[in-house]
N, C-alpha and C positions, 0 to 999 in steps of 0.2 A: 686888331687881331693879326695874329701871325699869317704871313704869306705863305701858302702851300704850293709845292711843285707836283705836278702829275706827269707821269710818264704815258705818252700816247703811242701805241703800238699798231702797226698795220702794213698792208701792201700798198705803198703809195703809187705804184704804177697803175694799179687798178681802182684805188679807192681815194686818190689824192683829194677830191673835192670833200668828201665826206670826213676824212681825217683832218683837213684844215678847218672845216666847220666846227668839229668837237673842240679843236684846240683854240679857236677864236671865242667859243662858248665859255671856256674856262678863264681865259684871259679877260674877258668882260666882266667876270665875277671877281677879278682881281688876283687870280691866280698866274703861276708860272707853268710853262709846259716845256718837257724835253721829248722831242719826236724821234722815234726810232723806225726806219724803214726796213721792212723784213721782205721787200720784193726780191725777186731773182731775175727777171727779164728786162723789165722796164725801168724808167727813172721817174723821180717826183718833179712836180713843176717848179720847185725851188729846193735848195739844200736842206736836209734834216740835220738834227743834231748828231744822230748815228746813222751813218749810210748803211746801205745793204753790204758794202765792203767790209766795214768794221763789224758787221754782224757775223758775217762769214768767217773773218779773221778770229773772232772770239770762240768759234767752234773749231779753230785749227784748219780753216779750209779757206778756199777762195769762192768768189762768185762763179769762176769757170768751172770749179770742182762741182758746185751745185748744178750748173748747166750740164756738164757731162755725166751726172748721176745717172740720167738715162730716164727719168720720169719725174713727175711733180712730187710724188710722195717722197721719194728720197732726198730730193733737193729741199723740200721744206722741212725735213727732219734736220738737215744741216743747219737752216735757219733756226729752226726752233731751238737747237742746242745754244747757237751762239747768242740768241735773244734772252733765254733763259739765264744764262751766264751773266750777260750785261745787267739784266734787271737785278740779279741778286747782288752784283758789285755796286751798282748805283745806290741800292738801298743800304748796303754796309758802309758806304761812305757818307751816308746822310744827305745825299743829294735829291732824294725823291720822297714823297709822302703817300703816293698811292699811284695805281696804273688803270689804265683803261684801254682795251684792245678791241679792234672792230674786225669781223670776218664772217664769211660764209663756213663751209666746212673745213677749208684749208687754214684760214686765219684763226678759226676757233681751235683747231688742233694745236696750233703753235701757242696761241693765248693760255691755253690750259697749262702748259709747261711753264710759262712765264708766272702765272699766278702761283703754281706750287713751288716756285722759287723764293716765295715771300713768306715771312712768318705771319701767324694769326694776328689780326689787330691792324695790318696794313690793308686799306682799301684796294680791292682788286676786282674790277668790273670788266665783264666780257659782254659786248653787245654783239649778238650771234643771230644769224638766220635759223639756228638749231638750238636756241637755248633751251637748256634741260630736256632735250629731246632723247628718246631711247638709243639714238646713235652715240651718246656720250656715256661711257661706262663709268660706274661711281668711283673707281680707283683712280681716275684721271682729275678728279675734282679736289681741290683745296678745301680745307675745313670751313672757310667763311667766304667762299667765292660768291660773287653776286652775278647773275646773269640775266640779261635783258632781251627779250625777243625783239630783233630788228625787223619791224613791219616795213615792208616796201623797200628793203635794203639791199636787194641783189645788185642793182646797177644804177648808179646816178643819184644825185640829190632829188628830192621831191618833197611835197608837202608832208606826206605820211611819214618818210623817214627821218626828215629834220625834226617832227614832233618827238620821235624816239631818241634821236641823237642829243637833243638839248635836254631832255630829261635826264639821260644818262651822264651827261657832262656835269650837270647840277648834282646828280647823286654822288658821283666820285669825289666831286670838290666838297661837296657838303659834308660826306662821309670823313674827309681828310680832316675838315675843320673841327668835326664833332667827336671823333673816335676817342675813346679812353682805352689806350693800348693795354694789353694784359701785362701786367709786371708784379705779379704777386711776391709779397714778402715771405711767402710759405710754400713749400713744395706742393704740388698738385697731384691729386689721384683721380684718375679717369675711370668711370664706372658706366657700364652698358646696362640698360633696363628697359622696361616698358611702363606704362602708366600704372600708378599705385593701386588701381582697382585690380590689377592682375598681379602685380609683383610689390610686396612690401618692404623689401630689404633696403631700398634707398631711403626709405623714410626712417628706418631703424638704424642706419648707418650715418647719414649725413652729419647729424650733430656731433655724435661721439668722434668722428674722424676729425671734425673742425675743432673740438676741444683738444684733440691730441696735436694741433698744430698744423693740419692739412688744409688746403684749400679743394673742394670737391666738385668735378665737373661731370654732371650726369647726362650721358647721350641716349637717344631714343633708338632702340635697335631696330628700325625698320628700313635698313639699307643706307639711306643718306646719313643717319646718325652714326651708324657703324663706320661709314666711309670717313666722317669727320674725326672721329675718335682715332681711327686707324693712321690718318693723316698726320695728326697731332703726335701720336705715339712714334710714328717714324721720325718726326723732328726731334725725338728725346724729350718731350715737354713734361711727361709724367714720371714721378717717383715711383709709381706702382699703378698697375692697372687691374681692375676688378671686371674680369670677363665672366660675369655671373649669368648671362643669358646668351644662348648659343643659336637662336632661331635663324640668324643670317646665314651661318654656315649650313643648316639644314635646307633653308631656302635655295641657296646655291646648288647643293647636292641634287635637288629634285628639279632644278630648272626654273625656279620662281624667278620674276624679275625683281623681287623684293629682296634684294641682296646689295652687299657692300663691295662685291668684286672679289676675284680669285685670291687676292692677297689678304682677305680678312683674317684677322688673328694670327698675323706672322710678324708684324712690326716689332711687337715687344719681344718676340724670340730673337730677332735679329739684333735688337739693342741690348738684349740681356736684362731688360726691364723686369722687375719682380711682377709676377702674375698670380692672382688668386682667381681660379675658375670655378664654375658649376654650370649644371645643365639646364638652367632657367629656360623655360619655353622651348626646350629641345624636343618637343613632341607634337609640334604644330607646323603645318605648311601654310604660308601667307600668299595671297594673290588678291588682285583688284576686285573688289565687290562689284564694280560695274562691269565687268566681263563675265562671260559664261563660266560657271564652275568646271574646271578642267575635268575631262571624262573620267580620268583614273581616280579623282577624288569624289565623285558625285554619291557614292555610297558609303561615304565615311560621316562621322560626326561633324557638323558644320557650325561656325560661329561667325555671323556678320557683326564685325565690331562697329562699323559704321558704314556710310555709303561708299566709302574709299577703300577700306581694307577688311578683308575677311579671312578666316582660318580653317583648315581642316586638319584632322589628326593624322599623325604618321603611324604605320604599323609597328608591330614590335620588331620586326627585322629591319625597317628603316631606322628605327631608333638605335639598333645595334650598329648599323652602318654609320650612322652620325657620331656615335660615341668612338668609334674607331677613328673616324676623321678628325675629331677634336683632339684626341690622344695623339694623332700624328703630328698635328700642328703644334700642340704644346711641347711635345718631346724634342722639338728643334731648338729649344732655348738653351742657352748656357747660363741663363740667370735662374733663380730659384723660382719654381712653380708648385703651387699647392691646389689640388681639386678637392672641392667639398661636395659630397653627394648625400643630398636629403633623400631619404628612402620613401617618404610618404607623399611625394608630390612636388611638382615644379612650377605651379602657377594656380591663381585662383579658380580656373576653369576645370581643373582636373580632380577637384575633390568630389566625394560622393553626392550624387543628386545633381551634378553639373554635366552638360552634354559632353565634355572631354574626358570624363573620367573613364579609364580603362586599366583596371588594376593589372590585368595579365600583361599587357604592353608595358606597363610601368615597371613591372617586375623584371622583364626582359631588359629594359633600359638600364635598371639598377644593377643586374647581373652583369651586363657588357661594361659599363663603365668600371665596376669593381675589378674586372678581369684585365682591362686595357690600361689603367691609370697605374702604371708600375714605374720604377726608377727611369728617369731622373724626377719624375712627377711625384710628390708627397699626396697621400690620400687620406682624407677624412671622411668616414662614412657616418652619418647622423641618422638617428631614428626619429626624424621630424620631417615636416613640410617646409619648403623653402621660405613660406611666409611667416614661420614661427621665429620667435626671438632666438631660440638656440642656434638657428642658422647664422644670423647676423653677429651673435655673440662669438661664434668660432672664427668668423672673418676677422673681427677685432682682436682675438687672441693672437692670430697669425701676424696681423699688423703689429701688434705689440712686441712679438718675438723678433721680427725683423727690425724694429726700432732699437731694441735691447742689443742686439748683435751687430748693429751697423749696417744692415743690408739697405736699410732706407735712413737717409740723413734728413734731420729737420731743419736744413738750411739750404738756401738757393743761391746761385750766381746767374744773373742774366744781364744782357746787354743788348745794343742794337746790332743784329747780325741776321745773316740768311738762315733758313731752317738748318738744324743740326740733321746730319745724315747718319750719324753713328754715335753711340754713347748718349747719355741724358743726365738730367739734373736729378741727383739723388738715386741714381740707377747704377748697376755694374755695366761696364762698357765691354762690348765685344767687337771684333774686327771681322774682316771678311767681307765679300761682295754681297750686294742685295740680290737674292734669288727669289724667283716666284715658284710657288708650291706646284706640284703636279697631281691635282685631284684624280681619284680613281674613276670617276664617273665620266 
């Protein structure tokens, strides 16, 4: 079995024994280790492969610059930039097969940047005292990051934290041995959706798209799924994206935690990746079932999907506001954008007899989308429900047109490299800086 090399990242001045323990666990399994020290003030017990001075230099700074930055936040941002650049470089050179980083809030902040410097399929593990905590915004996470809660890991080796660290070492090394990296021989289409009990288009579209020569990746639009799709879109991974459900934007608009961050539905616009969009589930607000229903939603139609996720309806004016925000994001794109507007409903719960059925608010939504989806966005208004075949057939017609005119290429070029930040496979490339949107709420 091929020997794998794992990059171990951490602050060796404060977590030297813990980091050495992880490295030793990997070596006992037959692996190799590259150690990267991202400390600022102290030194490790023995030299690491990459010193703190080399990390700072990769950011164009010195350790003294980090010390002189004035506070630990600015100092660690220097180290995070250098560490993420070195991580990408090591992977591009074929010198490492996975990464593991340890930390509290400081180390986790840096580790998230290092993980985002690696493409999907490269094992990236973060052992953190705040793993998947609300402190971590969705848009800081890479698409396939693995986080492990570091129990008893704040200071010093002990039986509790060694149990966690040894499992984490085994997890990252096992993943490096077992991973089947994505290297499709066909262009990939990214699609956002919800379960087939609510939205049917993914069932109608997947096989026809595969028959046309695409691989199809469907993401669950519950915040984390949208984050993963956005991350891969930012890397230029998709030939086209099907943004057919906009609930994550609505959740962001009203302050729900079930969102994918402020940058959702902006990466494709920056890349110039072709976009087909629709208002799927753009009439509901999602929140945790296990928390009290927010006061402003207590008198609205309510649906408990399970013990984790519940939804309440948006008013007609809130749907109009959401339509304006979706249009604002789509219109930023220099690539082709086509919006499909089904006038008879946008998920299975808004049909007659179901609790979310509100024909007046639906009419307001349709009116607003019809008004705001103007050039450069192309608009198709369909007298059907989003779950009808007519909706999916229109998506396929647009895809076929883009294939015919060369907007989407049915060929791919891939290699071992760090994530792409501009341009994409089978997409139109646009330049310019990555900018964050400025939501009006």
